[in-house]
C-alpha positions as CSV (number, residue, x, y, z in Angstrom):
1,M,0.1,0.1,-0.2
2,K,1.4,3.3,-1.1
3,N,1.9,6.0,1.6
4,V,-1.1,7.9,2.0
5,A,0.4,11.1,3.2
6,E,1.5,11.3,-0.8
7,P,-0.9,13.5,-3.0
8,V,-2.7,11.8,-5.5
9,I,-1.9,13.0,-8.8
10,K,-3.4,11.8,-12.3
11,N,-2.2,13.3,-15.2
12,V,-4.2,12.8,-17.9
13,S,-1.1,12.9,-20.2
14,D,0.7,10.5,-18.1
15,N,-1.0,7.7,-17.4
16,T,1.8,5.8,-15.4
17,R,1.1,8.3,-12.7
18,A,-2.3,7.0,-12.1
19,I,-2.7,4.6,-9.3
20,P,-3.6,1.0,-10.7
21,R,-7.7,0.5,-10.3
22,E,-7.1,-2.7,-7.9
23,E,-5.0,-0.5,-5.7
24,Q,-7.4,2.3,-5.6
25,L,-10.1,0.5,-3.0
26,P,-7.9,-0.4,-0.7
27,M,-5.9,2.9,-0.9
28,I,-9.6,4.7,-0.3
29,L,-10.1,2.6,2.6
30,G,-6.6,3.0,4.6
31,I,-7.1,7.3,3.6
32,S,-10.4,7.0,5.3
33,L,-8.9,4.8,8.5
34,E,-6.0,7.4,8.6
35,M,-8.6,10.4,8.8
36,L,-10.1,8.7,11.5
37,N,-6.6,8.4,13.5
38,K,-5.9,12.1,12.4
39,A,-9.4,13.3,13.8
40,K,-9.3,11.5,17.0
41,N,-6.1,13.4,17.4
42,N,-7.5,16.7,16.2
43,D,-5.7,17.0,13.5
44,W,-8.5,18.5,11.3
45,E,-6.0,20.1,9.1
46,A,-4.7,16.8,8.0
47,V,-8.0,15.3,7.9
48,I,-8.9,17.9,5.5
49,E,-5.9,17.0,3.2
50,L,-6.7,13.8,3.3
51,E,-10.4,14.2,2.2
52,S,-8.9,15.7,-0.9
53,Q,-6.7,13.0,-1.6
54,R,-9.6,10.4,-1.0
55,N,-11.9,12.3,-3.2
56,A,-9.8,12.2,-6.1
57,L,-9.3,8.2,-6.0
58,I,-13.1,8.0,-5.4
59,A,-13.8,10.2,-8.7
60,D,-11.1,8.2,-10.6
61,F,-12.1,4.7,-9.2
62,F,-15.8,5.6,-10.4
63,T,-14.8,7.0,-14.0
64,T,-15.1,3.0,-15.1
65,T,-17.4,0.8,-14.8
66,I,-17.9,-1.6,-12.1
67,S,-17.8,-5.1,-13.3
68,T,-20.5,-7.8,-11.7
69,D,-17.6,-10.1,-10.3
70,D,-16.2,-6.7,-8.5
71,G,-19.9,-5.7,-7.3
72,H,-19.4,-7.6,-4.0
73,T,-15.9,-6.2,-3.0
74,V,-16.9,-2.4,-3.9
75,A,-20.0,-2.8,-1.7
76,Y,-17.7,-4.3,1.0
77,H,-15.5,-1.1,0.8
78,I,-18.0,1.5,0.4
79,D,-20.2,0.2,3.4
80,K,-16.5,0.1,5.2
81,V,-15.9,3.8,4.1
82,L,-19.3,5.2,5.1
83,E,-19.2,4.0,8.5
84,I,-15.7,5.6,9.0
85,D,-17.1,8.5,7.7
86,R,-20.1,8.5,10.3
87,Q,-17.7,8.5,12.8
88,L,-15.8,11.5,11.8
89,I,-18.9,13.1,11.3
90,E,-19.9,12.6,14.8
91,L,-16.2,13.3,15.9
92,G,-16.4,16.9,14.0
93,S,-19.8,17.3,15.7
94,N,-18.1,17.0,19.0
95,E,-15.4,19.3,18.1
96,R,-17.8,21.8,17.0
97,D,-19.8,21.7,19.9
98,K,-16.5,22.4,22.0
99,M,-15.8,25.1,19.7
100,R,-18.9,26.8,20.1
101,E,-18.9,26.2,23.8
102,N,-15.4,28.1,24.3
103,L,-16.8,30.9,21.7
104,Q,-19.9,31.4,24.1
105,K,-17.5,31.6,27.1
106,L,-15.0,33.9,25.5
107,S,-18.0,36.1,24.6
108,N,-19.7,36.0,28.3
109,G,-16.1,37.3,29.7
110,R,-15.6,39.9,27.1
111,H,-19.2,41.2,28.1
112,A,-18.3,40.6,31.8
113,L,-15.0,42.9,31.4
114,K,-17.1,45.2,29.4
115,V,-19.9,45.8,31.9
116,Y,-16.6,45.7,34.9
117,S,-14.8,48.4,33.3
118,A,-18.3,50.3,32.7
119,V,-18.8,50.6,36.7
C-alpha cells in the first residue's frame, strides 16, 4: 500500500502516475482510516488534506464501470468507508460543539469585562 500522506495525482497525459484500479479501493479505505486517526487526535487540517486525496481517488475509481464480479468487493469497501465517515461526522460534531462552547465562554468573558469596566 502506498503512503497515504502522498498527494494523489492523476495527469491525463501521463497515465503512469495514475494509481492502478486494483489498488484504489484498499487505498481509499486506508486513507479513510488515516482520516479517522487524525480526527481522533484533533488534527483536522490533516483530515481535510486527506479527504481531498480520497475524493480524487473515489472520483477516479468511479469513472470506470464496475464489473458484476467486483460488486461485492466494492460494496464492502463502500460500507466500511461510510461507517468511518459516520464516525468522522460524530467527532467533527463533538469538536464543533466544544468550539461553540469555548466561543460562548469567551463572549461571556468579554461582556463581563465590558460591564466591569463601565462601572
